[in-house]
Every structure is written in C-alpha cells, then in structure tokens.
LORO-621561 format. One line per 3 residues: number of its first residue (from 1); their letters; for each residue x, y, z of N, C-alpha, C, O. Coordinates in pm, whole numbers. Example, Ala and Ser with C-alpha at 12.3 -4.5 7.8 and 13.67 -1.06 7.14 Angstrom:
2
1	as	1319 -569 780 1230 -450 780 1320 -330 780 1424 -332 846  1285 -225 708 1367 -106 714 1290 3 787 1341 114 804
END
This chain:
93
1	msa	-1328 1377 -552 -1416 1393 -440 -1364 1305 -327 -1349 1183 -343  -1337 1365 -214 -1280 1289 -103 -1391 1233 -15 -1501 1287 -6  -1358 1124 49 -1453 1061 139 -1463 1142 267 -1364 1200 310
4	psl	-1579 1146 329 -1591 1218 455 -1508 1149 562 -1490 1027 561  -1457 1230 656 -1374 1172 761 -1462 1089 855 -1575 1126 887  -1407 977 898 -1481 887 986 -1430 903 1128 -1309 911 1151
7	nap	-1522 907 1222 -1480 915 1361 -1439 776 1410 -1468 676 1344  -1374 771 1524 -1319 645 1576 -1426 539 1604 -1405 424 1567  -1540 573 1667 -1638 467 1691 -1693 406 1561 -1721 286 1556
10	rrv	-1709 487 1459 -1758 433 1331 -1654 340 1268 -1689 235 1214  -1528 377 1276 -1422 290 1221 -1418 157 1295 -1408 51 1233  -1426 163 1427 -1424 40 1505 -1547 -44 1472 -1537 -166 1459
13	gii	-1662 20 1457 -1784 -51 1421 -1774 -118 1285 -1820 -231 1268  -1714 -49 1189 -1697 -106 1055 -1605 -227 1061 -1632 -329 998  -1496 -217 1137 -1402 -328 1147 -1465 -447 1218 -1450 -561 1173
16	vyg	-1536 -422 1327 -1601 -532 1401 -1708 -597 1314 -1718 -720 1310  -1788 -516 1245 -1892 -571 1157 -1830 -653 1044 -1881 -760 1011  -1722 -605 987 -1653 -679 881 -1597 -811 932 -1608 -913 863
19	lla	-1537 -810 1052 -1484 -934 1109 -1595 -1034 1140 -1580 -1153 1114  -1706 -985 1194 -1818 -1075 1224 -1879 -1133 1097 -1911 -1251 1092  -1894 -1051 995 -1948 -1100 867 -1852 -1199 802 -1895 -1299 746
22	gfa	-1722 -1172 809 -1624 -1265 755 -1623 -1397 830 -1613 -1503 768  -1634 -1392 962 -1638 -1515 1042 -1765 -1594 1010 -1761 -1717 997  -1876 -1524 997 -2002 -1591 963 -1993 -1657 825 -2040 -1769 806
25	aam	-1933 -1587 728 -1918 -1645 594 -1830 -1769 597 -1859 -1868 529  -1723 -1765 675 -1634 -1882 686 -1707 -2000 749 -1692 -2113 704  -1786 -1974 852 -1858 -2083 918 -1968 -2139 828 -1988 -2261 824
28	vfa	-2038 -2054 757 -2142 -2101 665 -2079 -2187 556 -2135 -2290 519  -1965 -2146 505 -1896 -2223 401 -1858 -2361 454 -1881 -2462 386  -1800 -2367 573 -1758 -2496 629 -1878 -2584 663 -1877 -2704 635
31	ias	-1981 -2526 723 -2100 -2605 761 -2173 -2655 637 -2221 -2768 635  -2181 -2572 533 -2247 -2616 410 -2169 -2731 346 -2230 -2824 293  -2037 -2725 349 -1956 -2834 295 -1979 -2963 371 -1995 -3070 311
34	vfl	-1981 -2955 502 -2005 -3074 584 -2144 -3130 557 -2160 -3251 546  -2244 -3043 547 -2380 -3087 521 -2390 -3158 386 -2454 -3263 376  -2328 -3101 282 -2333 -3164 150 -2264 -3301 151 -2313 -3395 88
37	vav	-2153 -3312 221 -2084 -3441 228 -2165 -3541 310 -2168 -3660 278  -2231 -3494 414 -2315 -3584 494 -2431 -3638 410 -2464 -3756 418  -2492 -3552 329 -2602 -3596 242 -2549 -3692 136 -2612 -3795 109
40	asw	-2435 -3661 77 -2377 -3751 -24 -2338 -3885 39 -2360 -3990 -21  -2281 -3882 158 -2243 -4005 226 -2367 -4089 259 -2366 -4211 242  -2473 -4024 306 -2597 -4096 334 -2653 -4159 206 -2696 -4274 207
43	flr	-2652 -4083 97 -2704 -4134 -29 -2622 -4253 -78 -2679 -4352 -124  -2491 -4245 -68 -2406 -4356 -111 -2427 -4479 -25 -2428 -4592 -75  -2444 -4458 105 -2469 -4570 193 -2608 -4631 167 -2625 -4753 173
46	ytn	-2705 -4545 139 -2842 -4591 114 -2851 -4674 -13 -2927 -4770 -20  -2775 -4636 -114 -2778 -4706 -242 -2671 -4814 -253 -2653 -4873 -359  -2599 -4841 -145 -2490 -4940 -141 -2378 -4910 -240 -2318 -5001 -295
49	wdp	-2352 -4783 -263 -2241 -4743 -349 -2125 -4689 -267 -2038 -4622 -323  -2121 -4715 -141 -2020 -4658 -52 -1882 -4711 -86 -1850 -4825 -50  -1798 -4633 -154 -1666 -4683 -193 -1567 -4687 -77 -1465 -4754 -86
52	tge	-1596 -4615 31 -1500 -4611 142 -1523 -4719 244 -1443 -4734 336  -1630 -4794 232 -1655 -4903 324 -1696 -4854 461 -1777 -4763 474  -1639 -4916 564 -1678 -4884 700 -1611 -4757 752 -1650 -4706 857
55	rsg	-1512 -4707 682 -1438 -4591 732 -1494 -4458 683 -1423 -4358 688  -1616 -4455 636 -1672 -4330 586 -1731 -4245 698 -1780 -4135 671  -1728 -4292 822 -1783 -4217 934 -1714 -4083 956 -1781 -3981 964
58	ple	-1579 -4081 965 -1513 -3953 992 -1496 -3866 867 -1421 -3768 870  -1564 -3900 759 -1551 -3822 636 -1595 -3677 656 -1534 -3586 601  -1701 -3656 736 -1748 -3520 761 -1643 -3437 835 -1630 -3317 810
61	ivv	-1570 -3501 925 -1465 -3430 999 -1351 -3391 905 -1297 -3281 915  -1316 -3480 815 -1209 -3452 719 -1251 -3337 627 -1171 -3248 598  -1375 -3340 582 -1423 -3233 494 -1425 -3100 569 -1391 -2997 511
64	ayy	-1466 -3101 695 -1465 -2977 773 -1323 -2922 785 -1303 -2800 779  -1226 -3010 800 -1086 -2966 809 -1040 -2902 678 -976 -2797 680  -1071 -2966 565 -1026 -2914 437 -1112 -2798 387 -1067 -2722 302
67	all	-1233 -2783 438 -1317 -2671 398 -1286 -2546 479 -1334 -2438 446  -1205 -2560 583 -1175 -2445 667 -1091 -2340 594 -1120 -2221 607  -990 -2380 520 -906 -2283 450 -982 -2205 344 -973 -2083 343
70	pgv	-1058 -2270 254 -1138 -2189 160 -1240 -2103 233 -1271 -1992 188  -1293 -2151 345 -1387 -2070 423 -1321 -1946 480 -1380 -1838 480  -1199 -1962 527 -1126 -1846 580 -1095 -1747 468 -1101 -1626 489
73	ivg	-1063 -1796 350 -1037 -1707 236 -1163 -1631 198 -1158 -1510 175  -1276 -1701 191 -1403 -1634 160 -1437 -1532 268 -1481 -1422 238  -1416 -1569 394 -1441 -1476 505 -1353 -1353 498 -1399 -1242 526
76	avv	-1227 -1371 462 -1136 -1256 451 -1179 -1162 338 -1171 -1040 352  -1225 -1219 228 -1272 -1136 117 -1397 -1059 158 -1409 -940 127  -1489 -1124 226 -1610 -1057 274 -1574 -944 370 -1626 -833 359
79	cwk	-1485 -973 463 -1442 -871 560 -1378 -752 488 -1409 -637 520  -1290 -778 393 -1223 -671 321 -1322 -585 243 -1313 -462 244  -1419 -650 175 -1516 -573 96 -1603 -486 185 -1634 -372 149
82	ick	-1644 -537 300 -1728 -458 391 -1648 -342 448 -1697 -229 454  -1526 -369 490 -1444 -261 546 -1412 -155 441 -1418 -36 470  -1380 -198 321 -1348 -104 214 -1470 -17 180 -1456 104 159
85	sgw	-1587 -78 176 -1709 -2 147 -1738 98 258 -1779 211 231  -1717 57 384 -1744 147 496 -1644 260 503 -1682 372 538  -1517 234 472 -1416 339 479 -1434 443 370 -1395 558 387
88	rgg	-1492 404 259 -1515 501 151 -1636 590 179 -1664 683 103  -1706 561 286 -1821 644 320 -1951 592 262 -2056 653 279  -1944 479 193 -2063 422 134 -2144 347 238 -2103 335 354
91	pvp	-2258 296 196 -2339 221 292 -2275 87 324 -2221 19 237  -2282 52 449 -2232 -79 492 -2352 -173 494 -2450 -146 564  -2344 -282 418 -2462 -370 410 -2502 -429 542 -2599 -504 549
END
C-alpha cells in the first residue's frame, strides 16, 4: 500500500514543524539540565558539601555547554520521527 502523494505546502509544513519540535526538544533538554545542576549546586551549598568551593558559580554555564550536544541529538531524533511520520501520510502529532 503506497502512501498518498503530498503536495508541496504540506511537505514544507511537515519539515518546519519537525524542525521546530526538534529545536524545542533540544532547548528543553539543555534548560532541564541547567535547572537540575542549579538545584544540586544550591543543595550542596546549603548543606556545606560544596566540593568545588568558590568556583561553583559558572557550573551552570559549563553544564549548558555540555548538555547542548545531547540536546541536539535528541532534537534531531524528534525531528526525524515527526518528518518520517508525516511523509508516510500518518498523523503528525
């Protein structure tokens, strides 16, 4: 059974929607990582268990930098799954 042919505006819409969803997934991944590290850093400072001493301030920036690559990978997978689902003629979430 072949998939129905897609017109150009629908294809562009599927690609744009997939890219936006992938970008959103990447940003949520990075922001959630930064938030978790900020909470952990606050907890360690509150309980005086801070192993990094006074230099733990830029820790959130470092985590955001290292969380960017896994976020981009997750975003690419989300984009691919949405585009693949839309190209097959199935419902696009």
